[in-house]
N, C-alpha and C positions, 0 to 999 in steps of 0.2 A: 237348695240355696247355697250359693258358693261362698259368700262371706270372705271376699278376697281383699287383702290389704298389702300393697307393695310399697316398701320404703327404700328410698335411694338417697345416699349422701351426694351432694353436688360434685361435679367433676373438679379436677385440680384447679385452684384459683391462682391468680397472679401472686398473692401473698403466701399461699402454701409453697409455691416454688421458691420464693425469697426467704422462707423460714421465718415469717413474721407472724406475730399474734394478730389475728384478724377480728374475731368477735363480730360486732355490729358494723364494722367498717364495710362499705359497699363496694367491693372490688369485683372485677370480671374474671372470666375463665381464661386459662392459657389455651394454647393450641392443643396441648395434651388433654386438658379438661374438656374441651369441645369434643375431641375424639372419644373420650370416656363416656360422655353423655350420649353420643351417637351410638356407641357400642351397646350401652345399656338399653337403649330403645330397640336395637336390633335383637338383643337377647329376649326382650319381652315379646317382640313380634314373632320370633321363632317358636316361642311357647304358645302362640295363638292367643295371647292375652289382649283384651281391650278393656276400657274403663268407662264408668258412668260419671265420674267426677274426679278432679285433682285438687290437691292442697299443696301449698308451698308457703315459704316465708316471705317477708317484706324485702328480702335482699336479692339482688339481681343474679348472683352466682347460682342460687337455687332456682330462681325463675327461668334463667337461660337453660339450665340443665333440663328442667321440665319441658320447656318448649322444644328442645332438640329431641328428647325422647318421644314426645307426642308426634312430631313430624315423622319420625321413623315408623311409628305404628299407624300413621295415617289418621291421627285424631287431632290435627290442628283445630283450634277453636273449641276444644272440650271445655265445659264449664270448670273454671278454676277459681278457688278461693285462696286469697293471699292474706296472711295474718302474721304480725310480728311475734305472736305467741310461739311460732315455730322457728324464730330466729336462732342463730348460733348463740352460745353462751357469751355474755358480755365480759370481756377480759379487762375492762376498766383501764387502769393506768398502764397495763401491759400492751394495750391495743396499739398496733403500729410498730412495736419494738421487735427487733431481731431477737430470737430466742437466746442466741449466744450472748448478745449484749445484756439481756435481762439477767442471765446467769452471772455475768461479770459484775453487775450492779448490786444484785440482792443475794448472790450465792446460789450454787447449784442446788443445794438441799431445799432452800426456800422456794425456788422456782418449781422444783419437782413437786413440792407439797401443793402449791397453788394449782399446778396442772393436773395432778393425779389424785388428790384427796377428794372425798365425796362432799365434804361440807365446809371446807376452808376456802374462802374467796380471795382472789387477788385484790389489792387496794382499788376501791371504787368499782369493783366488778361483781360477777356472780360465781358462786360455786356450782358444781353439778346439781347439788340439792336445790339451789335457788332456781336453776334452769328447769329442773323437773317440776318445781312448784308452779310454773306457768304453762309448761308443755302438757302435763298430765291432765289438769282440769280442762284444757282446750280439747284434748283427745277424747276425754270422757263425755264432754258436752256436745261435741261437733262431729268428730270423725267416727268414733265407735258406734253411735246410733245408725249412721249411714251403712257401716259394714254389717251390723247385725240385721239391718233392714234389707240386706241383699245387694246393696250397691257395691260395685267393684271400684276400689279407690287406689289412686297412685299419689304418694306423698314424696315430694322432693324437698329435702331440708338439709340439715347440717350435722356434723359429727356429734356434737354434744346434745343437741335437741333430739336427735334420733337415739343416742345412747340412753337418754332418759326414758324413751318409749320401749326400747329393747330390754331395758332393765325390768320393766313390768311384764312385757310379753313373754320374755324368756325366764322370768322368775329368778333373776340374778341377785346375789347379795351385794352389799356395798363394796366388799372387797373384790368380788368378781367383776363388777362394772368398772372399777377403776383400772382393771387390767385389759379391758376390751377396747380395741381400736377398730373403727369402721373404715374400710377402704373407700376412696372416692369413686363414684360412678358404678358401684356394684349393687344391683337390685337384691333386696331380701323379700322373698315372696312368702307371705303368711296366709294361711287359711284358718279361720277361727271357728270354734264351736259356738253353739247357740248361747252358751253361758259366758262368752267372750274369752275363754281360754284358747290356747293355740292347738289346732288340730294337726298342722304340719307347717314346716318352715324349710324353704330352699334358698340357698345363697347362690346367686348366679355369677360366681367368680370365673375368671378365665381358667 
């Protein structure tokens, strides 16, 4: 039994390019983001991977990334479950702001704390701990049983929702996860043991 789980952060979004806090704002992919998603699909195809089901967030940048990957591996129309539990971290009052403008308004140290601490949320938004509190129950109740049952799953989501998952899968500490950045459009290929621990991990970077 393969127990395959592939996680991919969406390709570069329009607001990634503009250096804006995005969160739950529903923005599209840039040309580079489209190319990253296509390349991710090509890497999965080159490994001979196909999937039984896909999961993604309620936001179009993740959904579009998934669609582009599935097209490359010839699996358009694969059963796909979309859920806001997999959405990006909600940046609250920071959403839509340029990160440099936010630093000018609140100070570099405060913005750094909001961005990088594990459990301190920006005004009106979520911390990484808050994000994990919705992502991990969804993973345990929906995604993990599929994987342990032998289904091969592809998950296209966001930097922080996936960091919450990677923290558990890779057994990272709070300090370690705050230092981790996930690149856009780079598949992480996990194979799990029967007890849900990680048997192997491969990052398909260029």
